[in-house]
C-alpha positions as CSV (number, residue, x, y, z in Angstrom):
1,M,-177.5,-16.4,44.0
2,S,-177.8,-19.5,45.3
3,E,-174.5,-21.5,45.7
4,E,-175.3,-23.5,42.2
5,I,-172.2,-26.3,42.9
6,D,-174.4,-30.1,43.4
7,Q,-173.0,-31.4,46.3
8,P,-174.4,-34.8,46.4
9,E,-173.9,-37.5,49.3
10,P,-170.5,-38.8,49.8
11,D,-170.4,-42.1,46.9
12,A,-174.2,-41.5,46.5
13,E,-174.4,-39.3,43.2
14,A,-170.4,-39.3,42.6
15,D,-167.6,-41.5,40.9
16,L,-164.0,-41.1,41.7
17,A,-161.3,-43.6,39.5
18,E,-157.8,-43.6,39.2
19,D,-156.1,-45.5,36.2
20,G,-152.4,-44.1,36.8
21,D,-153.0,-41.6,33.6
22,L,-156.1,-39.9,34.5
23,R,-158.0,-39.4,37.3
24,E,-162.0,-40.2,36.1
25,F,-164.9,-38.3,37.4
26,K,-168.3,-39.0,36.9
27,F,-171.5,-37.7,38.7
28,R,-175.0,-36.0,38.4
29,L,-176.2,-32.9,38.6
30,G,-178.6,-32.4,41.4
31,K,-179.9,-28.5,39.6
32,N,-180.0,-26.4,36.5
33,L,-177.2,-24.7,36.4
34,T,-177.0,-21.1,35.7
35,R,-173.0,-20.4,34.6
36,R,-170.9,-22.2,32.6
37,L,-169.4,-25.6,32.5
38,D,-166.5,-24.6,32.5
39,Q,-166.9,-22.4,35.2
40,Y,-168.7,-25.0,37.4
41,L,-166.0,-27.5,37.0
42,V,-163.6,-25.5,38.8
43,D,-165.0,-25.7,41.4
44,R,-166.6,-29.1,41.1
45,I,-163.1,-30.7,40.5
46,G,-160.8,-28.0,43.1
47,Y,-157.2,-28.6,41.8
48,L,-157.4,-27.4,37.9
49,S,-158.1,-23.9,36.5
50,R,-160.8,-22.3,34.3
51,N,-158.0,-22.7,31.7
52,E,-157.1,-26.3,32.3
53,I,-161.0,-27.3,32.4
54,Q,-161.2,-26.0,29.3
55,R,-158.2,-27.4,27.7
56,L,-160.3,-30.6,28.9
57,I,-163.1,-29.5,27.3
58,E,-162.0,-29.2,23.8
59,D,-159.9,-32.1,23.6
60,G,-162.7,-34.5,24.4
61,L,-162.3,-34.8,28.2
62,V,-165.0,-33.8,29.2
63,K,-168.7,-34.9,29.2
64,L,-172.5,-34.1,29.2
65,N,-174.4,-37.0,28.4
66,G,-172.0,-39.6,27.1
67,K,-171.2,-37.0,24.3
68,P,-168.5,-34.0,23.9
69,T,-169.5,-31.0,24.6
70,K,-169.1,-27.2,24.8
71,S,-167.9,-24.8,28.1
72,S,-170.3,-22.2,27.5
73,V,-173.0,-24.9,27.9
74,K,-175.1,-24.6,31.3
75,P,-175.9,-28.3,32.1
76,R,-179.6,-28.7,33.6
77,E,-180.8,-31.3,36.4
78,N,-179.9,-34.6,36.4
79,D,-177.6,-34.2,33.5
80,I,-174.2,-36.7,33.8
81,V,-171.7,-35.1,33.5
82,E,-167.6,-36.9,33.1
83,V,-164.4,-36.1,33.1
84,S,-161.1,-37.4,32.6
85,A,-158.0,-34.6,34.7
86,P,-155.1,-34.5,34.9
87,P,-154.1,-35.9,38.4
88,K,-153.5,-32.9,40.9
89,M,-149.8,-31.2,40.0
90,I,-146.7,-31.5,42.4
91,E,-146.2,-28.8,45.1
92,Q,-143.1,-27.8,44.0
93,L,-140.9,-27.4,41.2
94,V,-137.7,-29.3,41.6
95,P,-135.7,-26.8,39.5
96,E,-133.0,-28.9,37.5
97,D,-129.9,-27.5,35.2
98,M,-130.1,-28.6,31.3
99,P,-129.1,-27.1,28.4
100,L,-131.8,-24.8,27.3
101,D,-130.8,-23.2,23.4
102,V,-132.1,-19.6,24.0
103,L,-133.3,-17.8,20.4
104,Y,-134.3,-14.9,22.0
105,E,-134.9,-13.1,25.4
106,D,-135.8,-9.8,27.3
107,D,-137.8,-8.6,29.7
108,Y,-141.3,-9.7,28.8
109,M,-140.3,-12.9,26.9
110,M,-138.3,-15.7,25.8
111,A,-138.2,-18.1,22.8
112,L,-136.3,-21.4,22.8
113,N,-134.9,-24.3,20.4
114,K,-136.5,-26.9,22.0
115,Q,-134.4,-30.0,22.0
116,A,-136.0,-34.2,21.3
117,N,-137.0,-36.3,24.0
118,L,-138.0,-33.1,26.5
119,V,-141.4,-32.6,27.6
120,V,-142.9,-28.8,27.7
121,H,-144.4,-29.6,31.4
122,P,-145.0,-31.9,34.2
123,A,-147.9,-34.3,33.4
124,R,-149.3,-37.4,33.5
125,G,-146.5,-38.9,35.7
126,V,-143.7,-37.4,34.5
127,W,-142.5,-34.5,37.5
128,T,-139.3,-34.4,36.9
129,G,-137.0,-33.2,33.4
130,T,-139.4,-31.1,31.7
131,L,-138.6,-27.9,30.4
132,V,-140.3,-26.6,32.8
133,N,-137.7,-28.1,35.3
134,G,-135.0,-26.3,33.0
135,L,-137.0,-23.2,32.8
136,A,-137.4,-22.9,37.2
137,F,-133.5,-23.5,37.5
138,Y,-132.8,-20.9,34.6
139,G,-134.4,-18.0,36.3
140,S,-137.4,-17.4,38.5
141,K,-139.6,-14.3,36.8
142,W,-142.0,-16.2,34.4
143,S,-145.1,-15.7,34.3
144,S,-148.1,-16.7,36.6
145,V,-151.1,-17.1,34.2
146,N,-150.8,-21.2,34.3
147,G,-149.8,-21.6,37.9
148,N,-146.6,-23.4,39.3
149,W,-146.6,-26.0,37.6
150,R,-146.8,-25.0,34.2
151,P,-144.6,-21.3,34.6
152,G,-144.4,-19.3,31.4
153,I,-145.7,-21.6,29.0
154,L,-148.0,-20.7,26.1
155,H,-148.4,-24.0,23.8
156,R,-146.8,-27.0,23.7
157,L,-144.4,-29.2,21.4
158,D,-144.8,-33.1,21.7
159,R,-141.8,-35.1,23.3
160,N,-139.9,-35.6,20.8
161,T,-140.6,-32.6,18.1
162,T,-137.4,-30.3,18.0
163,G,-138.3,-26.6,17.2
164,V,-138.5,-23.5,18.7
165,I,-141.0,-22.6,21.1
166,L,-142.3,-19.6,22.9
167,I,-142.0,-18.5,27.0
168,A,-143.9,-15.4,28.8
169,K,-142.2,-14.2,31.7
170,A,-144.6,-11.6,32.6
171,D,-148.4,-12.4,32.8
172,E,-149.3,-9.1,30.8
173,A,-146.9,-10.4,27.8
174,H,-148.6,-14.0,28.4
175,W,-152.1,-12.3,28.7
176,R,-151.5,-10.8,24.9
177,L,-149.4,-13.6,23.4
178,A,-152.3,-16.2,25.1
179,R,-154.4,-14.1,22.5
180,Q,-153.0,-13.5,19.6
181,F,-153.0,-18.2,19.6
182,E,-156.5,-17.8,19.9
183,N,-156.9,-15.5,17.0
184,R,-155.0,-17.6,15.0
185,T,-152.7,-14.4,14.2
186,I,-148.9,-15.8,15.4
187,Q,-147.6,-18.0,12.3
188,K,-146.3,-21.4,12.2
189,T,-143.7,-23.2,10.2
190,Y,-142.9,-26.8,10.6
191,V,-140.4,-29.0,8.5
192,A,-140.4,-32.6,8.3
193,M,-139.1,-35.4,6.6
194,C,-142.3,-37.6,5.1
195,H,-142.2,-40.9,3.6
196,G,-143.6,-41.2,0.1
197,I,-143.8,-37.8,-2.6
198,P,-147.7,-36.1,-2.6
199,P,-149.6,-36.1,-6.2
200,L,-149.3,-32.2,-5.7
201,L,-146.2,-30.4,-4.8
202,G,-149.3,-28.0,-2.0
203,D,-152.0,-28.4,-0.4
204,V,-154.9,-27.9,2.1
205,I,-155.6,-31.1,4.8
206,D,-159.0,-29.5,6.5
207,M,-159.5,-32.7,8.7
208,P,-161.1,-32.9,11.8
209,I,-159.2,-34.7,14.7
210,G,-160.4,-36.4,17.9
211,R,-159.2,-38.3,20.0
212,D,-158.4,-41.9,19.0
213,R,-161.8,-44.1,20.0
214,Y,-159.3,-47.4,20.7
215,I,-156.2,-46.0,21.4
216,R,-155.9,-43.1,24.2
217,E,-152.4,-41.8,23.0
218,K,-153.6,-41.0,19.9
219,Q,-155.6,-38.6,17.9
220,A,-157.7,-39.6,14.8
221,V,-159.4,-37.4,11.7
222,R,-163.3,-37.8,12.7
223,K,-166.1,-36.3,12.1
224,I,-167.2,-33.8,13.9
225,E,-170.6,-34.7,15.6
226,S,-168.2,-37.9,16.8
227,G,-166.0,-35.7,18.9
228,G,-163.9,-34.4,16.2
229,R,-162.6,-30.6,15.9
230,S,-161.7,-28.4,13.2
231,A,-157.8,-28.8,12.2
232,V,-156.4,-26.9,8.8
233,T,-152.9,-27.8,7.8
234,G,-151.5,-26.2,4.8
235,Y,-148.0,-27.7,3.2
236,Q,-145.6,-27.7,0.7
237,V,-143.5,-30.2,-0.3
238,Q,-138.9,-28.3,-0.7
239,E,-137.7,-31.5,-1.9
240,T,-137.8,-35.4,-2.8
241,L,-135.7,-38.2,-3.6
242,E,-136.0,-41.8,-4.3
243,T,-133.4,-44.8,-2.7
244,P,-132.6,-47.3,-4.5
245,V,-132.8,-51.4,-3.6
246,G,-130.4,-51.9,-0.8
247,Q,-128.1,-50.1,-0.7
248,T,-127.0,-47.5,2.2
249,V,-130.5,-46.8,4.7
250,Y,-132.1,-49.1,7.0
251,M,-135.6,-48.9,8.7
252,F,-137.8,-50.7,10.5
253,Q,-141.2,-51.0,12.5
254,K,-141.4,-49.9,15.6
255,S,-142.3,-53.8,16.9
256,T,-139.1,-55.3,14.5
257,F,-136.6,-53.1,15.2
258,A,-136.8,-53.8,19.8
259,N,-136.3,-57.0,18.7
260,D,-133.0,-56.4,16.6
261,Q,-134.7,-58.0,13.6
262,H,-133.4,-55.8,11.0
263,F,-134.4,-55.6,7.2
264,R,-133.0,-53.9,4.3
265,T,-135.2,-51.4,2.7
266,P,-136.5,-52.4,-0.7
267,G,-135.7,-48.6,-2.2
268,G,-138.4,-45.9,-0.9
269,R,-139.8,-42.5,-1.7
270,F,-138.9,-39.1,0.5
271,S,-140.3,-35.7,1.4
272,L,-138.7,-33.0,2.8
273,M,-141.7,-31.1,3.7
274,K,-142.2,-27.3,5.0
275,L,-145.8,-27.0,7.3
276,F,-148.7,-24.6,7.5
277,P,-151.0,-25.3,10.7
278,K,-153.8,-22.9,10.8
279,T,-155.4,-25.0,13.7
280,G,-153.0,-26.2,16.6
281,R,-154.9,-29.6,17.7
282,T,-153.0,-32.4,19.8
283,H,-150.9,-34.4,17.2
284,Q,-152.2,-32.8,14.1
285,L,-149.3,-32.9,11.7
286,R,-148.3,-36.3,12.4
287,V,-152.2,-37.1,12.0
288,H,-152.7,-34.9,9.1
289,L,-149.8,-36.6,6.7
290,S,-150.5,-40.1,8.4
291,H,-153.9,-39.9,7.2
292,I,-153.3,-38.9,3.4
293,G,-150.2,-41.3,3.5
294,Y,-147.2,-39.6,3.4
295,P,-146.3,-40.1,7.5
296,I,-143.9,-38.6,9.1
297,I,-140.2,-40.6,9.1
298,G,-140.2,-42.1,12.6
299,D,-143.0,-41.7,13.9
300,T,-143.8,-45.4,14.7
301,M,-147.4,-44.2,16.8
302,Y,-148.7,-42.8,13.5
303,G,-147.3,-45.2,10.6
304,G,-143.7,-43.7,9.9
305,Q,-140.7,-46.1,10.4
306,I,-137.0,-46.0,12.0
307,V,-134.6,-45.5,9.6
308,A,-130.7,-46.2,10.2
309,D,-127.4,-46.2,8.4
310,Q,-126.0,-49.2,7.4
311,A,-122.9,-48.0,7.6
312,D,-122.6,-46.7,10.3
313,S,-124.8,-48.4,13.1
314,G,-124.3,-46.2,15.7
315,F,-127.1,-43.7,14.2
316,V,-130.3,-45.0,14.4
317,F,-133.3,-42.1,13.3
318,S,-136.0,-43.3,16.1
319,R,-138.9,-40.2,16.8
320,Q,-140.9,-38.2,14.7
321,A,-138.5,-36.2,11.9
322,L,-140.9,-32.7,12.7
323,H,-139.0,-29.4,13.1
324,A,-141.0,-26.2,14.2
325,H,-138.3,-24.2,11.9
326,E,-139.9,-20.4,12.3
327,I,-142.3,-18.6,14.3
328,T,-144.3,-15.0,13.4
329,F,-146.4,-13.1,15.8
330,T,-146.3,-9.7,17.1
331,H,-144.4,-8.4,20.4
332,P,-146.7,-8.6,23.8
333,I,-145.4,-5.2,24.9
334,T,-143.6,-3.4,22.0
335,L,-145.8,-4.4,19.5
336,N,-142.9,-5.0,16.3
337,P,-143.3,-7.8,14.0
338,M,-140.7,-10.9,14.8
339,T,-140.0,-13.5,13.4
340,I,-137.7,-16.6,15.7
341,T,-136.6,-18.9,13.3
342,A,-134.7,-22.2,15.1
343,P,-132.3,-24.3,13.0
344,L,-132.6,-27.9,11.9
345,A,-131.9,-29.9,14.5
346,P,-129.0,-32.0,13.9
347,D,-130.4,-35.4,13.5
348,M,-132.4,-34.4,11.3
349,V,-130.4,-32.7,8.9
350,R,-128.1,-36.0,9.1
351,L,-131.1,-37.9,8.1
352,W,-131.8,-36.0,5.3
353,E,-127.9,-36.0,4.4
354,L,-127.9,-39.4,4.6
355,L,-131.0,-40.4,2.2
356,T,-129.5,-38.0,0.2
357,S,-126.5,-39.7,-0.1
358,S,-128.2,-42.5,-0.9
359,R,-131.0,-41.4,-4.0
360,V,-131.6,-42.6,-6.9
361,A,-129.4,-40.8,-10.0
362,N,-131.4,-38.6,-12.6
């Protein structure tokens, strides 16, 4: 079989730009391909694995003739492929001593209760201080499926989302757990504290999500034909409360808080929810709740507000109040059913206590 990789003359048909966060590739194919786009891009770009290429395609960061595409397509001669890819990763992880809250561990896998303000793996200029750096210090036996910069990583939590995350030690365990994620047989339960009280105490949000058209870091509800991907979230309201005018609680918008110009809440309504994601899109829970009008407390990117205690200037809740509470799956080796629960983060416990203490009496 002839070589399928397009090799244009230098600078003639290929273009590469750097923007500090992503590397932008753009090139025109010199002939029809007889293999899939994801396979082609592994060789074309050179430093990303097939799994990483597929994730870029799923996230809408690969376009074929200006439109989102699929991993399985076979581009044709003169098609234009555009790729926004992360920069090359570091050659060697730096082990870093950091506290790891281990919920479960055996020879094949581990479950951790991730703390807030912790990125899961190196990416986009964050090369140190990640969970993966902590794992490198903790031990050297992690699955190699995702390469040396994401050893053992099966899934991700946002930097300021706390809670349970699974780590694979053995490659076999990694593949089997990854298959469960892919087949959506793993059940995840999150806890969120939100602004507002929904009229329905339980419902399913079925709205596709894609990259925001204007702000690269954000996601948004998008039509499928506009690059959105299917996203489904179930929710149940566990508790609701209302705070009175001008008591106990301050709330801020991010820009206001940065300028230290505080204002007292005019009273508020809040909900404690359990969330059940059926899919795993980037920022899915945050986007869905914001879109239906009940943003997560502290999630200023998606309309939430920062909350502070009027009586204690040392307590300011300025991250999204979102916690990965529980995960149910089949052990990859023993095949035993498992449920692992991460206790609620202390700052979220205090946040709800603060709101509860100032609630309007029934």
